[in-house]
VEXDREN-2710 file (C-alpha; in Angstrom, 1 decimal):
% VEXDREN-2710
k/r/px/py/pz
1/MET/143.5/140.4/144.1
2/THR/144.8/138.6/141.0
3/LEU/143.1/139.7/137.2
4/PRO/141.9/137.3/135.1
5/ILE/143.3/135.5/132.2
6/LEU/141.8/135.2/128.7
7/VAL/141.3/132.1/126.4
8/THR/140.8/132.2/123.0
9/GLY/139.8/129.2/121.4
10/GLY/139.5/127.8/125.1
11/THR/137.2/124.9/123.8
12/GLY/139.6/123.8/121.0
13/THR/142.2/120.8/121.1
14/LEU/144.7/123.2/122.9
15/GLY/142.1/125.0/124.7
16/ARG/140.9/122.1/126.3
17/ARG/143.8/121.0/127.6
18/LEU/145.3/124.5/128.9
19/VAL/142.2/125.8/130.3
20/PRO/141.7/123.4/133.7
21/ARG/146.0/123.9/133.7
22/LEU/145.4/126.7/134.8
23/GLN/142.9/126.4/136.8
24/LYS/145.3/124.1/138.3
25/ALA/147.5/126.4/138.7
26/GLY/145.3/128.7/140.9
27/CYS/144.4/131.3/137.7
28/ASP/141.0/132.9/137.5
29/VAL/140.3/131.5/133.2
30/ARG/138.1/133.8/130.8
31/VAL/136.9/132.0/127.6
32/LEU/136.1/134.0/124.8
33/THR/133.5/131.6/122.3
34/ARG/131.6/132.6/120.1
35/GLY/128.3/130.8/120.8
36/SER/126.4/131.4/124.5
37/ARG/127.8/128.9/126.8
38/ALA/126.9/129.1/130.6
39/ASP/129.8/129.5/132.7
40/GLU/131.2/126.0/134.1
41/GLY/133.5/124.7/136.6
42/GLY/134.4/128.2/137.6
43/VAL/135.0/128.4/134.1
44/GLN/133.5/132.3/132.9
45/PHE/132.8/132.2/128.9
46/LEU/132.5/135.3/127.7
47/THR/130.8/135.4/124.1
48/GLY/132.7/137.1/121.6
49/ASP/134.1/137.3/118.0
50/LEU/137.1/137.6/116.7
51/ALA/136.5/137.6/113.2
52/THR/134.4/140.6/113.0
53/GLY/135.5/142.2/116.8
54/GLU/131.9/142.5/118.9
55/GLY/132.7/141.8/122.2
56/ILE/136.0/141.3/122.7
57/GLU/136.4/144.6/124.8
58/GLN/134.3/143.2/127.0
59/ALA/136.3/139.7/127.0
60/VAL/139.9/141.4/127.6
61/ASP/138.5/144.1/130.3
62/GLU/140.7/143.9/133.3
63/VAL/142.7/140.8/132.5
64/ALA/146.0/140.2/133.0
65/THR/147.2/137.9/130.7
66/ILE/145.5/136.6/127.4
67/VAL/146.5/133.5/125.7
68/HIS/145.8/133.4/122.1
69/CYS/145.0/129.8/120.6
70/ALA/142.6/130.6/118.9
71/GLY/143.0/129.5/115.3
72/SER/141.4/128.9/111.4
73/SER/142.5/127.7/108.2
74/LYS/142.5/131.7/106.8
75/GLY/141.8/134.8/108.6
76/ASP/143.7/134.8/111.6
77/GLU/146.0/138.1/110.9
78/ASP/142.9/139.8/111.1
79/LYS/141.8/137.9/114.1
80/THR/144.4/138.8/115.7
81/ARG/144.7/142.1/115.0
82/ASN/140.9/142.6/116.1
83/LEU/142.1/141.2/119.1
84/VAL/145.3/143.4/119.6
85/ARG/143.4/146.6/119.2
86/ALA/140.4/145.7/122.1
87/ALA/143.2/144.8/124.4
88/SER/145.3/147.7/124.0
89/ARG/142.2/150.2/124.8
90/GLY/141.9/148.3/127.6
91/GLY/145.7/148.2/129.2
92/THR/148.9/146.1/128.9
93/PRO/148.3/142.7/129.4
94/HIS/151.0/139.7/128.5
95/LEU/149.5/138.7/125.0
96/VAL/150.8/134.5/125.1
97/TYR/150.1/133.3/121.9
98/ILE/151.2/130.0/120.4
99/SER/152.2/129.7/116.8
100/VAL/153.7/126.6/114.4
101/VAL/157.6/125.6/113.8
102/GLY/158.4/126.6/110.3
103/ALA/156.1/129.9/110.1
104/ASP/159.1/131.8/109.2
105/ARG/160.9/129.1/106.9
106/ILE/157.7/127.8/104.5
107/PRO/157.8/130.4/101.3
108/ILE/153.7/131.1/100.4
109/ALA/154.8/132.3/96.7
110/SER/152.2/131.5/94.5
111/ALA/148.6/129.9/94.8
112/VAL/149.5/126.3/94.9
113/ASP/151.6/127.2/98.4
114/ARG/148.5/128.8/99.7
115/THR/146.2/126.6/98.6
116/MET/148.2/123.4/100.6
117/PHE/150.6/125.5/103.4
118/GLY/148.3/128.5/104.0
119/TYR/148.4/128.1/107.1
120/PHE/151.9/129.0/107.7
121/GLY/151.8/132.5/106.3
122/SER/148.6/132.8/108.4
123/LYS/150.1/132.0/111.3
124/LEU/154.3/134.2/110.5
125/ALA/151.3/137.2/109.9
126/SER/149.7/136.4/113.2
127/GLU/153.3/136.6/115.1
128/GLN/153.9/139.8/113.2
129/VAL/151.0/141.6/114.7
130/VAL/151.6/140.6/118.2
131/ALA/155.2/141.4/117.9
132/GLY/154.4/144.8/116.7
133/SER/151.3/145.7/119.1
134/GLY/153.1/147.6/121.4
135/LEU/152.1/144.7/124.1
136/PRO/154.1/142.3/126.2
137/TRP/154.5/139.3/124.6
138/THR/155.5/135.8/124.1
139/THR/155.1/133.8/121.2
140/LEU/155.9/129.8/121.4
141/ARG/156.0/128.0/118.1
142/ALA/155.2/123.9/118.2
143/THR/155.2/121.4/115.5
144/GLN/152.0/119.3/114.6
145/PHE/149.8/118.2/117.5
146/HIS/149.6/114.1/118.0
147/ASP/145.6/115.3/117.7
148/LEU/146.2/117.1/114.3
149/ILE/147.9/113.8/113.1
150/LEU/145.4/111.4/113.9
151/MET/142.7/113.5/112.9
152/VAL/144.4/113.4/109.2
153/ALA/145.7/109.8/109.2
154/ARG/141.7/108.7/110.3
155/ALA/140.3/110.7/107.0
156/LEU/142.8/109.4/104.9
157/ALA/142.5/106.0/106.1
158/LYS/139.4/105.8/105.2
159/LEU/140.3/105.6/101.1
160/PRO/141.1/102.3/99.6
161/VAL/144.9/103.9/98.7
162/VAL/146.0/106.2/100.9
163/PRO/148.3/109.3/99.5
164/VAL/151.0/110.9/101.7
165/PRO/153.1/113.6/101.1
166/GLY/156.4/111.8/99.6
167/GLY/159.6/112.8/101.3
168/SER/157.9/114.7/104.0
169/ARG/158.5/114.7/107.8
170/PHE/157.1/115.2/110.5
171/GLN/158.1/115.9/114.2
172/PRO/154.5/115.2/116.2
173/VAL/154.4/116.9/119.8
174/ASP/151.9/115.5/122.1
175/THR/148.9/118.6/123.3
176/ASP/149.3/118.1/126.8
177/GLU/152.6/118.6/126.5
178/VAL/152.0/122.2/125.2
179/ALA/149.6/122.9/127.1
180/ALA/151.9/122.5/130.6
181/ARG/154.4/124.9/128.1
182/LEU/152.1/127.5/127.7
183/VAL/151.0/127.9/131.3
184/GLU/154.6/128.6/132.0
185/LEU/155.0/131.2/129.9
186/THR/151.6/132.5/130.7
187/LEU/152.7/132.2/134.6
188/GLY/156.1/134.1/133.7
189/GLU/157.6/137.2/132.7
190/PRO/156.8/138.8/128.6
191/ALA/159.5/136.3/126.5
192/GLY/159.0/137.5/123.0
193/LEU/159.8/134.8/120.8
194/VAL/160.9/131.4/123.0
195/ALA/162.5/128.4/121.8
196/ASP/160.5/126.0/119.9
197/LEU/158.8/123.0/121.0
198/ALA/159.0/119.4/119.3
199/GLY/158.6/116.0/120.0
200/PRO/160.7/113.5/120.4
201/HIS/161.4/111.8/116.8
202/VAL/161.0/112.8/113.3
203/TYR/159.2/110.6/111.1
204/SER/158.5/110.5/107.6
205/ALA/154.5/110.9/106.6
206/ALA/154.1/107.7/105.6
207/ASP/155.7/106.1/108.8
208/LEU/153.0/108.3/110.4
209/ILE/150.4/106.8/108.8
210/ARG/151.9/102.9/108.7
211/GLY/151.7/103.3/112.3
212/TYR/148.0/104.6/112.7
213/LEU/146.9/101.6/110.6
214/ARG/148.9/99.3/112.4
215/ALA/147.3/100.0/115.9
216/THR/143.8/100.3/114.2
217/HIS/144.6/96.5/112.6
218/ARG/144.3/97.9/108.9
219/ARG/145.3/97.6/105.8
220/ARG/146.4/100.1/103.4
221/PRO/148.9/100.1/100.0
222/ILE/150.3/103.9/101.1
223/LEU/150.8/106.0/97.7
224/PRO/153.8/109.0/97.9
225/VAL/153.0/111.8/96.1
226/TRP/155.0/114.8/95.2
227/LEU/153.6/117.5/95.6
228/PRO/154.6/120.9/94.1
229/GLY/155.5/124.5/95.0
230/ARG/158.4/126.1/96.6
231/ALA/156.5/125.7/100.4
232/ALA/155.8/121.6/99.3
233/ARG/160.1/122.1/99.0
234/ALA/160.5/123.2/102.1
235/VAL/158.3/120.9/104.1
236/ARG/160.4/118.1/102.3
237/ALA/163.7/119.9/103.4
238/GLY/162.7/119.6/107.2
239/ALA/161.2/123.6/107.5
240/THR/158.6/121.8/110.1
241/LEU/161.6/119.9/111.9
242/ALA/162.9/120.9/115.5
243/PRO/164.7/118.5/116.4
244/GLU/167.2/120.6/118.5
245/HIS/164.5/121.0/120.5
246/ALA/162.9/117.8/120.7
247/ALA/162.0/118.4/124.1
248/GLY/158.9/116.4/124.2
249/LYS/158.2/113.3/126.1
250/ARG/156.0/111.1/124.8
251/THR/156.0/109.6/121.0
252/TRP/153.4/108.8/118.0
253/GLU/153.0/105.5/119.4
254/GLU/152.3/106.3/122.7
255/PHE/149.9/108.3/122.0
256/LEU/148.3/106.0/119.3
257/ALA/148.5/103.1/122.4
258/ALA/147.1/105.1/124.9
259/GLY/144.0/106.1/122.6
260/ALA/140.6/104.4/122.9
261/PRO/139.0/102.6/119.6
262/ALA/136.3/105.1/119.7
263/ALA/139.0/108.0/119.7
264/LEU/141.4/106.3/116.6
265/GLY/138.4/105.8/114.6
266/ARG/138.8/101.8/114.5
END
């Protein structure tokens, strides 16, 4: 009998794309959720809290692989440690972790850095927990998802003048393409830190916003804002980019063109 795969963050932006792909590949899938939820579409939903560790041991019991997609703006290191602790008690499942390009290249040296870019430091700390867990592991770093860029663009476009981080560039990747790569890694052997996954093009922050404004038929003046701190300097220097790993195919423009008006926030 094939052992199940547990997905944390299975109801999130990435998890919603990953779970059906795993099912299509013939996997028995469990999803960890903080709130109680009935099983659906052949997926077993298990209640557990990564922050407290409550319910985690039951969720990881007799699983072959754990795909750790759950993430937030803070506390990820401790949540990952709780997951690893529970998984280690139940055996040696393959732990697959999704991180972010630049996690190891963006210095978090001040309160300003932590406020604006603490997510990267949290991801790096979680990577280190995974690598030091004693479990077989695989970590994939991806650039920013199109969905994340859309969320930011939608919020900023509500302002009369749109502020953008001056000099910053991004290389967004399609969430479906990240999910497809995670399926490959989940079904494969543990590989440690694998090659980054980035989108096909590098854009300035202003160009990403302009693309969104064009797609939603809006006009807004754009105001470049020079962000302070070492982390912001690293971003301007390209720390979040991976041009040598531009394996993603779908561009920002194609993503916007495929979006329904409601989804784009028109």
